[in-house]
VOVOGU-319584 format. One record per residue (C-alpha): x negated, y negated, z. Coordinates in steps of 0.05 Angstrom, whole numbers, padded with zeros to 5 digits, always signed. Layout:
! VOVOGU-319584
XYZ/...
***
This chain:
! VOVOGU-319584
+02012-00546+00697/+01972-00568+00640/+01897-00562+00649/+01849-00598+00605/+01800-00554+00570/+01731-00583+00563/+01717-00597+00490/+01658-00558+00466/+01610-00603+00433/+01570-00577+00377/+01503-00611+00375/+01477-00625+00306/+01407-00599+00298/+01365-00600+00236/+01324-00540+00219/+01259-00570+00193/+01227-00504+00173/+01257-00501+00102/+01239-00574+00091/+01167-00562+00112/+01164-00500+00067/+01187-00542+00007/+01137-00597+00022/+01079-00547+00026/+01102-00514-00039/+01103-00581-00074/+01034-00598-00046/+01005-00532-00071/+01039-00541-00138/+01009-00611-00148/+00941-00589-00124/+00939-00532-00174/+00966-00572-00234/+00925-00635-00224/+00866-00646-00270/+00810-00681-00235/+00770-00734-00271/+00696-00725-00269/+00647-00782-00257/+00631-00789-00331/+00666-00753-00386/+00624-00751-00448/+00559-00721-00468/+00545-00655-00432/+00478-00657-00396/+00449-00617-00339/+00438-00670-00285/+00382-00669-00234/+00403-00665-00161/+00396-00714-00103/+00410-00711-00028/+00436-00782-00021/+00509-00800-00035/+00524-00837-00100/+00563-00900-00115/+00625-00893-00158/+00616-00909-00231/+00668-00959-00252/+00658-01002-00313/+00584-00993-00324/+00547-00979-00388/+00524-00907-00393/+00466-00883-00436/+00462-00808-00443/+00399-00770-00463/+00408-00697-00480/+00359-00640-00471/+00336-00648-00543/+00325-00723-00534/+00387-00748-00571/+00410-00816-00545/+00483-00835-00536/+00512-00903-00516/+00578-00883-00484/+00601-00827-00530/+00569-00855-00594/+00502-00827-00617/+00451-00882-00629/+00380-00887-00653/+00327-00913-00606/+00312-00971-00654/+00385-00995-00651/+00394-00987-00576/+00371-01057-00556/+00417-01092-00605/+00477-01050-00585/+00463-01059-00510/+00457-01134-00519/+00525-01137-00551/+00555-01094-00495/+00523-01135-00439/+00541-01202-00472/+00497-01245-00427/+00521-01215-00361/+00469-01175-00324/+00504-01109-00313/+00488-01040-00287/+00463-00992-00340/+00465-00919-00319/+00419-00868-00350/+00453-00800-00355/+00394-00757-00373/+00389-00681-00375/+00341-00656-00321/+00300-00622-00376/+00291-00686-00417/+00220-00711-00424/+00204-00762-00371/+00173-00808-00422/+00237-00811-00462/+00276-00833-00401/+00224-00887-00386/+00227-00912-00458/+00303-00918-00454/+00298-00955-00388/+00249-01004-00419/+00296-01015-00478/+00353-01028-00430/+00311-01080-00393/+00294-01113-00460/+00368-01117-00475/+00381-01155-00410/+00405-01101-00362/+00403-01130-00292/+00402-01064-00257/+00386-00993-00278/+00410-00929-00246/+00398-00855-00259/+00458-00809-00253/+00446-00747-00211/+00487-00691-00179/+00497-00694-00104/+00473-00633-00065/+00485-00629+00009/+00423-00604+00045/+00433-00561+00107/+00376-00567+00156/+00353-00503+00189/+00329-00500+00260/+00333-00555+00311/
***
């Protein structure tokens, strides 16, 4: 007599462990090799801090004031006397946001003067760039 042998079925199973290892290695590789863009790349100033979150800076006009009171429009150094004319040409009739990127050790009067000049040039809104610091409240 001829008996039928049951066919042994081999179930196909995927071992996901090596795939997950490769994905994590790629993730770590990209995290380590990525260069992150800062909010504003340009004049190096020591910013004051704030406890409120900031809006993203997109295509705004940035005026930087260094510790020694040098003024930059974007990355170009400008004199205070030429600032209004240059700002007017950048704004071109549209009221835009002008961001003041001033070092925390800059004289307060210098920042106010630059803000006044920006208003004279037609800036619709003014902002001051700060560093965000998360405050942890103690106690309950």
